[in-house]
N, C-alpha and C positions, 0 to 999 in steps of 0.2 A: 248177751252178757248180762249178768245180774246187776240190778240197780243202774242200768244205763240211763234210764229216764231221769233218775235223781241226779246223776252226774251231769247230764245235759242241762238241767235246771241250774245247777251250781255254776257251770261255765257261763251260762247266760247271765246269771246274777253278777259274776265277776266282770263280764264285759260291760254291763250297764254301770256297775259301781265305779269302775276305773275308766269309764268312757273310752274303751278300747276300740280299735278298728277290727282286730281279730283277737279272740281268746280261744285257746285250744288245750286239750289234755292229750298227752302222748304217754303210752305205757311201753315198757321194754318187754319184748317177748321173743325168745329164740334169737338173740343178737340183733333184733330189729326194733325200731321205734314205730309204733303203730298209733295213728291218730284215732282215738276212741270217740271223742265228741268235740264239737267246735261251735262257735258262734261268730259270724263274720259279716261285714258289710261288703266284702270283696266279691266280685263276680269271677275272680280268678283262683279261688280257693281249690286246692287239690284234695278231693275226697272221693272214695277212700284213699288212704295214703299209708304206705309202709316203707320205711327207709332202713337200709343197713346202717349200723352204728357208725361205720367208717364214712358213710355218705351223708350223715346228718348235719354236717356243718355247724352252724350256730347252735343247733339243738343239742348235738353231742357235746359241744363245748359247755353248754349250760348244765348238762347232766352231771358234770364233774364237780359242781359247786352247789352249796345249799341255796344261795340266791345269786342271781346273775342279772346285771343291767348293762346294756350297751346303747349309748347315745350317739347321735350324729350319723345314723346309718345312711342317710342320703349323701354323705360325704365320704363314706368308707366303702370298701369292696365286699362287705358281707352280704350274701344273698340269703333270703329267708326261703327255705325249701318247700314250705307248704303253699307257695304261690306259683301258678303256672306262667304268670306274666309279671312284669315289674310293677311293683306298687311303691309309691313314694313314702315309705315308712320312715319315721324319724327316730323312734326309740323302741327297743325290745327289752322285755323283762321276763324272767323265769324263776320259778321256785321248784326245787326238787321234791318229788313225792316219795316219802319214806326214805329208805336207804338205797335209792337208785331204782325204785320201781318204775319211775317215769318222771315227766316234768309237766308242770303247769305253766303256760306261757301266755303273754299278752303283748300286743304291739300297738302303736299309735301313729297317726299321721299328723297329729297336732304338734305345734311348736312349743312343747314343754317337756320337762324331764319327770320321770317317775320319782316321787319323793320317798324318803325313808318310811313314811306312813303307808304309802302305796305298797312298798316291799313287805311290810309287816302284814298288811291285809292279804297279800297274795300267799305269804307263808302260812297264815291262818287257814286260808281256803285249802292249801295243799295238805295240811294236817287233817282237815275234815274229810278230804277225798281219801286219804290214807286209811282213816277209820272205816269208811264205807267199803273200801277194798278188802280190809281185814274181815269185816262182817260177811262179805260175799264169799271169801275163802272158807270161813267156818260153815256157812250155810250150804255151799255147793255139794259136799259129800252127803249131807242129809237129804237133799233133793234127789240125788242120784240113786240113793237107796230106797226112794219112795216110788211106788207104782204110778204116781201122778206126774213124775218128772217129764216123761215123754209128751204127755198132753200139754203141759205148760210150755215146753219147748216149741211145740207146734203153734200154740197161741202167740208166743213171742215172735215166731218167724213170720206169721201172717199179719199181726196187728201192732207190732212194736218195732221201731218207733212210730209215733202217730203218723197216719197217712194223710196226704194233702187234700184229697177230694172224697166226697161222699160215695162216689161210684167205686173208687178203689177200696174204701172201707167196707162197702157192701160185698165186694168180691172176696176180701180177706175173711170177713165174717162167715160167708158161705163155705169157704174152704175149711175153716175150723169146725163148723157144724158137721160138715161131711165126714171129717176125720173122727169126730166124736160119735158118729153113727146115730144121730137123732133124726126124727122125721120132720119136726117143725120147730122153729125158733123165732123169737121176736125180741126186739128192743124197743120199749116205749119211752117217750119223754113228754113232759108237760109243755103244752103250747097254748098260751092264753086260756088256761082253764080246761083244755081238752087233752086227751091222751092220744098222741099220734105215733104211728109206727115209723121209727127211724131206720131200722134194719130188719130184714126178714129172710127166712130160709124155709124152703118147702113150698109146695104148690098152693097151699091155703094161706100161709102167712105172707108170701110175696104179693098176693093180690091186694093186701092192705097197705103196701108201702106208701108212705107219705099221705096216708088217710087216717082219719080218726077211728079208733077201735072201740066198739061197744064193750063195756066190762061188767055190766050188771049181771049178777048171778054167776060170775066166773071167779076162779082163784085170784085173778088180777085184782079184783075189788078187795078181797081179803088182805092181800099184801099191801095195797095202798092205804087201807084204813088202819091196819095194825102196825105197818112199818117193819114187819118181820118176814123171814122167808117162808114159803109154802112148799111143802114136799108131799107128794101123793104117789103111792104105789099100791096096787091091788086089783082085784077083778072088776070092781066098780070104776067106771071111767070118769075122769074129771073133764069138764068143758074148758078147752083151751081158747076157743073163739065162740062167742055167744051166738046161738041160733043156727049153728052148722053141725049137723049130726056126725059127720065124719071127722069133725074137729074135737072129738072126745077121746081121751087117751088114758090107759091104765097107769102111765108113768109120767108125772109132770113135776117140774121144779121151777119156782119163780123167786128171784131175789131182788130186793131194792138196792139201788146204788147208793154210795155213801156221800159223794161230793156234789152230785147233780140230781135234780128231780127226774130220775129215770128208773126203768125196771127191765130186767132180763129174764126171759122165760124160755124153757126148753120142754119139748114133749116127745115121748117115744112110745112105740107100740109094744115094746118088751116090758113086761111087768116089773122086772128088777133092774131095768137099764139105768134109771135115774133115782138113786136112793140117797139117804142122808150121808152116806159115806163119801159121795163126791161133792158135797156142799162146799167144801173149801176150794175145790177146783173151779166151780161155777162162780164163787165169789171172786176168785183170782181173775177170771175172764171178765167179770163185770168191772173190776178195778182197772184192767187194761183198756177197756173200752171208754172209760170216763173222759180222758183228755181228748180223744178223737171226737166223741159226741159233743163235747163242749165247744170245740172248734166248728163243728158242723152247725150247731145251733147259733153260734155267733155270726156265722155267715148267712144263715137263712132268716133269722128273725130281725130284719132291718126295721128300725123305728120309722114312724111317720115323719114327714118333713118338719112339721111344727116341733116335734120332740127333738129332732136332730138340730134344728135351728136354735132351740133353747139351750141345749148342751154346748153348741158351738159358741154361743154368746158368753156363756160362763167361762169357757176356755179362753176366749179372747180377753176377758177381763183379767185373767191371771197373767196373760201375756203382757197386757198393759201395765200391770203391777211389777213386771220384771221377774215373775216366778218361773216362767218357762218360755220356750219358743214353740211355734206351731207349724206343722206341715199340712197344707190343704191340697187335696188332689181331686181331679175330675177325670172321668173316663167316659167316652161315647163311642158306640159302634154304629157306623153308617153303612147303607146299602146292604141290609140284611137280605133283601129279596134276591140278590145275586148269590149269596151263600146258600139260600134255600134251593135255588136252581141246581147248584153243583152238588151240595151235600144232602139235601132233603131237610125238611123242617125239624125232624127229631134230632138229627146229628147237629144241626145248627144250634138247637136249644141246649144240647149237652155242652157244646163248646162255650156258649154264653154263660151257662151255669158254672162251669169251671172258672171262667173269668171272674164272675161275681164272688166265688168262694175265695179265690186267691186275693182279690181286691180287699175283701173283708178281713182276711187273716193278716195281710200286710199292715192294715190300719187298726188292728186289735179290736175289730168289731164296731168301730165308730164310723159307720157308713149309712147311707140312705139312698134310695132311688129318687131322683129329682126330675120332674117333668116327664116321667115315663120312660125315658131312654138314656138317662145320664146317671152314672154312679158318682156320688160325691162322698168324701170322707176326710178325716183328719187324724193326726197323731201329734202328741205333745212330748217334748223332751227339753231339757235345759240346754242342750248343745245343738246349735244351728248346723254345724258341720255334719253331725250324725243325721239330722233330718234331711239335709241336702243329699247325702249318700242314699238315704232311704227313698227319696223321690226319684233319683236316677235309677236305682235298682228296680223300682216298680215299673218305670218307663221301659226298661230294658227286658225285664223278666216276666211280665204278665203273660200267661200261657197262650201262645198262638201256635197253631199247627202248620207245619210246612206244606201240608197238602192243600192249604187254602190259597197258595200262590196262583196268580192268574185271574183272581176275581177282582171285582171293583170295590170290594169291601174295604173299609178303612177303620182303624182304631185310633181315635184321638185321645191323647193323654196330656194333660197340662197340670202343673203343680207349682206351688209357691210356698216359700218359707217366710214366715213372719217372725222376726227376731224379738227377743225380750225387750220390754219397755216401749214397744211401738203401740200407740193407742189407736186402735181401729175397732169398729164394730163388726159383727157377723155379716150384716147387710153389705158393708163396704168390701170385705174380703171376698164374699161370694160374687159380687158384681165384677170384681177384678178377675176372678177365676173364670167366670163365664165368658168374659171378653177374650181372655187368652184362648179358651177352648174354641170359640167361634172364629178366631183369627188363625187357628191352626197351629198355635204354639205347641211344640212337643209332638207334632204329627208324625206318625210312622205308618207304613202300609203293610197289610197282610200280603 
């Protein structure tokens, strides 16, 4: 779906602005309500979800009105159909999108009512979504009439929405490159002054995955210095990787990314395969990759503990001043040698890497490795209930594979929410967290 990423960001913004338990956008298609995007703290959210209009319950009821608010849900018999299990929701609010295109809805578990100001905000967001849907409607036939449409569709299928792990993103990237018919492809990103290969396709490029790439005398250097795309086609071959003879190609295209310090390059043995005519297509691919790479880098570039402690101290000062609450989380994996025996060291390392990535994403990159085998991190928000739900969700949803059953390995997770106006220092809260971790608070077994 066009602009799905933008719609997801709007729904996430709505959820945070209104401090909702769940925010969701439903569109009407062929007499059904289809959940397009959502943002929820519930482990029981039903997604994907398509409901016949006659089975939509409170959603269908809301579709008939421009705005709809229902309070005291915990005392009434209304069920919210996008939950697979009961949630103690107190209030539900919705705004119609356009003239019945769909509904934008939010709910809350907190003991308060959505005010008239809240309703106006939701209506404003519904109008914004309607504008985006109209633009998508105008743009779709133009794309369909373009030869680039099928390739863009393929990119969206494999790379959008953002994938949760680096391994899955690498797999999606490889599929797109294979369908585009290129021989070699790489994505580079800045890492402490060096250019490292984040994604690779082809026998030469994949050898450099997670390694620094030498760029002197190659087109990569020109793109980095000038900040403009590089396009080469002709009998003379351009060096894609420095110092490797077979890594010279008659057709090369490299583009800089817009939002992050990264670069995308493709190389082909066909002279006319990669020309200026497909520059827009490659730029689109680069744009699609940016949010994924940003998440990857947030999870891989953990700060040193002194830097982390300094940032935590600043965050605790804001807590003490009543500006926000803070969720502090620690995670530790024990008995890795037992996993090594069953899975092998490489498989174990992949599982740990996935765990680290999910940990970092859940805490918005505010994480650090502590004492070599403990992950610590924090998240700030003004609502303590939201942070408590986040802590419980992390404890329940950190990625563990069922095939690990029967091992002696344990994952210990402990977390603590420090409410606003509590005056504690970073040292004190870390001491408390480590005490809880060592005592087995929040322990669950693989």
